[in-house]
GUKEZA-696274 format. One line per 3 residues: number of its first residue (from 1); their letters; for each residue x, y, z of N, C-alpha, C, O, CB. Coordinates in pm, whole numbers, plus 50000, padded with zeros to 5 digits. Glycine has a CB too. Example, Ala and Ser with C-alpha at 12.3 -4.5 7.8 and 13.67 -1.06 7.14 Angstrom:
GUKEZA-696274
1> AS> 51319,49431,50780,51230,49550,50780,51320,49670,50780,51424,49668,50846,51131,49553,50905 ~ 51285,49775,50708,51367,49894,50714,51290,50003,50787,51341,50114,50804,51408,49940,50572
end
This chain:
GUKEZA-696274
1> XXX> 90691,11727,33978,90751,11828,34068,90867,11864,34054,90905,11981,34054,90751,11799,34183 ~ 90958,11728,34034,91077,11726,33978,91145,11767,33848,91265,11789,33827,91093,11636,33988 ~ 91057,11771,33779,91074,11810,33642,91063,11955,33635,91116,12010,33538,90976,11745,33553
4> XXX> 90992,12036,33738,90957,12166,33761,91098,12275,33796,91148,12375,33744,90848,12155,33884 ~ 91123,12185,33923,91234,12237,33920,91410,12200,33893,91513,12241,33946,91211,12272,34011 ~ 91383,12111,33793,91487,12071,33702,91481,12172,33584,91587,12204,33530,91467,11919,33655
7> XXX> 91371,12219,33545,91353,12324,33431,91421,12425,33500,91542,12436,33483,91196,12367,33381 ~ 91365,12494,33569,91417,12617,33658,91545,12641,33686,91598,12751,33669,91369,12616,33778 ~ 91607,12533,33734,91754,12510,33722,91822,12535,33603,91928,12594,33583,91782,12386,33749
10> XXX> 91738,12475,33522,91801,12494,33353,91836,12608,33294,91940,12646,33241,91712,12455,33251 ~ 91705,12670,33317,91683,12790,33242,91770,12918,33335,91815,13022,33288,91502,12815,33226 ~ 91776,12874,33473,91878,12991,33580,92030,12942,33500,92111,13021,33453,91879,12943,33817
13> XXX> 92037,12849,33498,92177,12759,33463,92227,12860,33319,92336,12916,33304,92134,12548,33412 ~ 92121,12861,33236,92162,12880,33095,92163,13045,33125,92263,13107,33087,92046,12809,32958 ~ 92072,13107,33183,92067,13266,33175,92216,13319,33198,92274,13403,33130,91959,13334,33298
16> XXX> 92267,13250,33310,92387,13309,33405,92522,13240,33346,92628,13267,33403,92365,13263,33587 ~ 92524,13138,33217,92656,13110,33140,92629,13189,33023,92722,13165,32946,92691,12949,33103 ~ 92552,13269,32971,92545,13329,32873,92576,13466,32910,92611,13531,32812,92434,13305,32814
19> XXX> 92575,13538,33030,92573,13641,33089,92739,13695,33031,92745,13794,32959,92536,13615,33255 ~ 92855,13625,33068,92983,13674,32987,92995,13691,32889,93100,13740,32848,93068,13626,32985 ~ 92867,13651,32787,92927,13712,32679,92824,13822,32626,92756,13813,32524,92966,13604,32572
22> XXX> 92827,13910,32701,92773,14006,32672,92865,14102,32602,92919,14188,32672,92716,14047,32776 ~ 92891,14100,32470,92992,14178,32392,92976,14209,32270,92939,14124,32190,93099,14126,32387 ~ 92996,14317,32238,92910,14360,32136,93067,14424,32033,93129,14523,32069,92765,14496,32206
25> XXX> 93100,14355,31925,93212,14373,31830,93175,14416,31684,93108,14349,31606,93287,14243,31823 ~ 93248,14576,31652,93205,14635,31551,93327,14650,31483,93440,14640,31532,93129,14749,31575 ~ 93292,14677,31358,93380,14774,31225,93304,14878,31211,93188,14844,31186,93398,14706,31060
28> XXX> 93323,15026,31217,93216,15111,31216,93274,15206,31127,93370,15272,31168,93168,15163,31351 ~ 93226,15225,31003,93271,15374,30932,93248,15480,30975,93151,15497,31048,93229,15402,30822 ~ 93328,15577,30942,93246,15733,30992,93306,15817,30907,93428,15833,30894,93270,15799,31162
31> XXX> 93199,15882,30836,93228,16005,30729,93280,16099,30777,93286,16119,30898,93123,16064,30663 ~ 93343,16197,30659,93432,16328,30700,93389,16392,30772,93305,16440,30696,93467,16415,30618 ~ 93370,16444,30868,93347,16543,30948,93203,16495,31008,93107,16568,31030,93353,16685,30871
34> XXX> 93210,16365,31026,93091,16321,31108,93113,16258,31232,93232,16251,31264,93013,16232,31038 ~ 92999,16192,31343,93043,16149,31420,92955,16008,31465,92833,16000,31456,93065,16251,31498 ~ 93030,15918,31507,92922,15814,31523,92926,15825,31709,93032,15833,31771,92972,15632,31437
37> XXX> 92792,15825,31773,92732,15803,31876,92687,15678,31983,92569,15684,32018,92660,15847,31839 ~ 92737,15608,32019,92694,15467,32101,92633,15533,32230,92698,15622,32285,92841,15348,32144 ~ 92529,15498,32273,92472,15495,32428,92401,15570,32432,92405,15581,32554,92546,15516,32540
40> XXX> 92300,15670,32390,92227,15796,32349,92125,15774,32387,92026,15836,32346,92217,15838,32221 ~ 92118,15659,32496,91961,15585,32555,91959,15555,32712,92077,15523,32719,91930,15417,32477 ~ 91929,15546,32794,91905,15483,32939,91989,15348,32939,91942,15247,32886,91732,15449,32972
43> XXX> 92089,15348,32987,92175,15218,32977,92276,15182,33104,92332,15277,33160,92268,15234,32843 ~ 92292,15089,33136,92405,15071,33299,92548,15113,33209,92559,15144,33090,92422,14843,33398 ~ 92651,15101,33316,92792,15063,33288,92824,15015,33188,92761,14910,33176,92840,14989,33358
46> XXX> 92907,15037,33080,92972,14924,32997,93139,15024,32947,93157,15146,32956,92837,14867,32829 ~ 93253,14901,32889,93327,14996,32853,93373,14928,32693,93372,14807,32667,93446,15028,32973 ~ 93406,15020,32614,93481,15013,32509,93623,15008,32436,93667,15121,32414,93447,15065,32485
49> XXX> 93693,14916,32400,93780,14924,32340,93783,15000,32173,93710,14970,32078,93810,14803,32358 ~ 93873,15085,32178,93837,15127,32063,93975,15149,31962,94066,15217,32011,93752,15251,32090 ~ 93990,15101,31840,94092,15085,31783,94088,15158,31685,93987,15115,31630,94118,14976,31760
52> XXX> 94137,15268,31601,94149,15356,31515,94213,15258,31390,94325,15210,31406,94235,15483,31573 ~ 94152,15237,31292,94217,15131,31188,94215,15258,31045,94182,15223,30932,94089,14946,31159 ~ 94234,15323,31059,94238,15449,30955,94360,15531,30988,94418,15526,31096,94100,15552,30966
55> XXX> 94402,15626,30861,94497,15700,30858,94517,15872,30913,94611,15950,30929,94513,15680,30741 ~ 94405,15872,30925,94331,16003,30993,94325,15991,31166,94281,15886,31212,94155,16012,30929 ~ 94367,16094,31257,94332,16064,31393,94189,16099,31411,94137,16162,31319,94419,16138,31492
58> XXX> 94077,16049,31572,94001,16062,31558,93955,16087,31719,94004,16008,31799,93969,15980,31471 ~ 93869,16189,31771,93831,16221,31895,93728,16148,31967,93632,16099,31908,93798,16338,31891 ~ 93748,16139,32103,93642,16031,32172,93604,16101,32250,93695,16151,32316,93680,15899,32236
61> XXX> 93486,16137,32281,93380,16223,32397,93301,16105,32469,93264,15991,32442,93248,16344,32312 ~ 93295,16185,32563,93186,16109,32669,93101,16226,32681,93136,16338,32717,93247,16049,32835 ~ 92980,16187,32645,92854,16306,32690,92702,16202,32787,92615,16118,32763,92769,16397,32481
64> XXX> 92756,16283,32896,92598,16241,32993,92503,16272,32928,92505,16379,32867,92562,16315,33136 ~ 92368,16168,32919,92284,16188,32855,92195,16318,32890,92119,16371,32809,92231,16078,32853 ~ 92221,16374,33055,92150,16507,33082,92225,16627,33078,92194,16713,33160,92091,16507,33207
67> XXX> 92349,16656,32970,92440,16736,32915,92561,16743,32980,92591,16685,33085,92394,16852,32902 ~ 92647,16836,32894,92774,16844,32917,92855,16750,32796,92794,16699,32702,92795,16799,33070 ~ 92997,16739,32817,93057,16635,32771,93166,16666,32866,93172,16766,32938,93081,16623,32616
70> XXX> 93276,16543,32855,93402,16540,32925,93500,16426,32895,93456,16348,32810,93374,16537,33061 ~ 93615,16399,32940,93713,16289,32888,93742,16333,32726,93680,16262,32646,93635,16118,32903 ~ 93794,16397,32688,93839,16384,32545,93995,16305,32545,94090,16300,32623,93847,16550,32472
73> XXX> 93966,16253,32425,94048,16109,32435,94110,16168,32250,94027,16157,32160,93910,15904,32461 ~ 94205,16206,32226,94263,16239,32056,94315,16080,32060,94356,16023,32161,94426,16396,32022 ~ 94306,16041,31970,94338,15862,31919,94430,15891,31788,94394,15968,31698,94162,15747,31861
76> XXX> 94548,15822,31787,94621,15855,31665,94594,15744,31564,94498,15683,31610,94776,15870,31693 ~ 94621,15703,31482,94597,15593,31355,94656,15499,31432,94723,15513,31534,94672,15614,31190 ~ 94614,15370,31354,94715,15226,31441,94702,15267,31580,94812,15261,31636,94917,15212,31403
79> XXX> 94631,15296,31639,94642,15286,31815,94512,15275,31894,94409,15322,31844,94713,15424,31881 ~ 94509,15216,32014,94381,15166,32069,94372,15224,32229,94470,15232,32303,94379,14989,32060 ~ 94237,15263,32266,94238,15275,32390,94108,15216,32447,94009,15196,32377,94262,15408,32421
82> XXX> 94118,15185,32596,94012,15147,32638,93947,15256,32739,94018,15303,32828,94037,15019,32690 ~ 93782,15307,32722,93730,15405,32788,93620,15333,32875,93520,15277,32830,93682,15516,32693 ~ 93649,15342,32979,93513,15294,33053,93380,15415,33075,93398,15534,33099,93565,15241,33218
85> XXX> 93276,15360,33062,93167,15496,33061,93024,15419,33143,92956,15317,33143,93117,15561,32856 ~ 93039,15543,33202,92914,15549,33298,92788,15546,33257,92743,15588,33150,92911,15652,33368 ~ 92708,15477,33382,92548,15427,33310,92496,15600,33243,92537,15704,33294,92394,15345,33482
88> XXX> 92397,15594,33119,92333,15715,33088,92405,15803,33063,92376,15920,33088,92260,15760,33169 ~ 92512,15769,33008,92624,15832,32932,92720,15810,32777,92814,15731,32772,92702,15820,33021 ~ 92683,15882,32677,92762,15780,32548,92881,15866,32492,92930,15977,32513,92644,15738,32395
91> XXX> 92903,15749,32404,93016,15752,32386,93042,15846,32226,92984,15786,32135,93060,15600,32400 ~ 93101,15952,32186,93087,15999,32082,93229,16012,32041,93322,16065,32100,93006,16107,32085 ~ 93225,15931,31886,93334,15866,31822,93372,16004,31685,93331,16006,31569,93273,15681,31759
94> XXX> 93463,16103,31757,93428,16220,31610,93504,16204,31521,93590,16125,31559,93442,16379,31624 ~ 93530,16249,31373,93603,16211,31274,93599,16365,31212,93506,16410,31144,93543,16077,31186 ~ 93740,16447,31256,93711,16603,31196,93795,16599,31050,93820,16700,30984,93784,16748,31317
97> XXX> 93835,16460,31011,93912,16485,30889,93808,16503,30784,93689,16528,30801,94014,16370,30852 ~ 93863,16489,30692,93834,16504,30545,93823,16388,30444,93802,16392,30323,93931,16582,30495 ~ 93842,16289,30522,93802,16143,30483,93740,16062,30557,93722,16092,30676,93894,16072,30454
100> XXX> 93701,15963,30513,93604,15869,30603,93740,15783,30662,93851,15764,30613,93463,15757,30500 ~ 93665,15734,30809,93772,15664,30890,93715,15572,30954,93600,15594,30993,93845,15741,30982 ~ 93773,15455,30980,93698,15289,31047,93762,15294,31180,93878,15329,31199,93753,15109,30953
103> XXX> 93681,15259,31267,93729,15185,31409,93676,15039,31444,93585,14971,31397,93678,15275,31534 ~ 93757,15021,31533,93676,14871,31543,93669,14883,31696,93753,14905,31783,93769,14707,31480 ~ 93569,14867,31696,93515,14849,31891,93447,14704,31952,93371,14623,31900,93363,14973,31930
106> XXX> 93503,14710,32067,93486,14594,32110,93419,14649,32280,93482,14723,32356,93642,14499,32093 ~ 93308,14603,32303,93211,14672,32374,93181,14555,32491,93139,14449,32446,93076,14720,32271 ~ 93197,14562,32623,93178,14490,32728,93086,14557,32839,93123,14667,32879,93305,14456,32773
109> XXX> 92979,14507,32890,92896,14542,32990,92726,14548,32922,92657,14474,32852,92958,14692,33051 ~ 92713,14667,32982,92570,14683,32899,92554,14706,32757,92563,14818,32706,92498,14791,32946 ~ 92532,14602,32696,92549,14604,32524,92375,14667,32463,92347,14684,32344,92590,14390,32452
112> XXX> 92299,14686,32559,92152,14746,32512,92176,14872,32467,92101,14940,32536,92037,14758,32626 ~ 92243,14955,32383,92306,15066,32326,92259,15120,32198,92278,15062,32091,92433,15036,32312 ~ 92188,15246,32212,92138,15274,32090,92283,15311,31987,92394,15340,32030,92023,15404,32111
115> XXX> 92258,15305,31901,92389,15343,31785,92377,15478,31675,92261,15477,31634,92403,15199,31672 ~ 92412,15530,31647,92374,15639,31529,92494,15726,31502,92597,15719,31569,92246,15742,31572 ~ 92477,15811,31400,92547,15910,31333,92475,16042,31385,92355,16064,31402,92544,15889,31172
118> XXX> 92591,16124,31406,92519,16312,31399,92659,16376,31330,92772,16362,31376,92475,16418,31611 ~ 92619,16458,31201,92675,16536,31109,92728,16640,31228,92644,16706,31289,92568,16591,30983 ~ 92875,16654,31260,92891,16776,31354,92835,16884,31299,92837,16992,31358,93028,16813,31388
end
């Protein structure tokens, strides 16, 4: 019986100790006149630190999964921003230039997010 309680305690401790590490790190390339979409599925809140590591500006939008878009951010080259994203809302990073761009993403919160590209 003691082993059973000890096992339950250990599993609970392990689960709680891993929760602060729910972080997603990525360097993402976006083709010319294309967009990267993060979180186009059902999910909880998350926030993303987005760094534009390219020579062209990018535009970031939030798209609620039930329609619409809001909170545009134009991110100049070599700059960063932190975006707080509500549950069931996707983050769309658009590349309006004629050259490929790269962004660094650091996502915390719900990291069970879909990821994909959508040609504008």
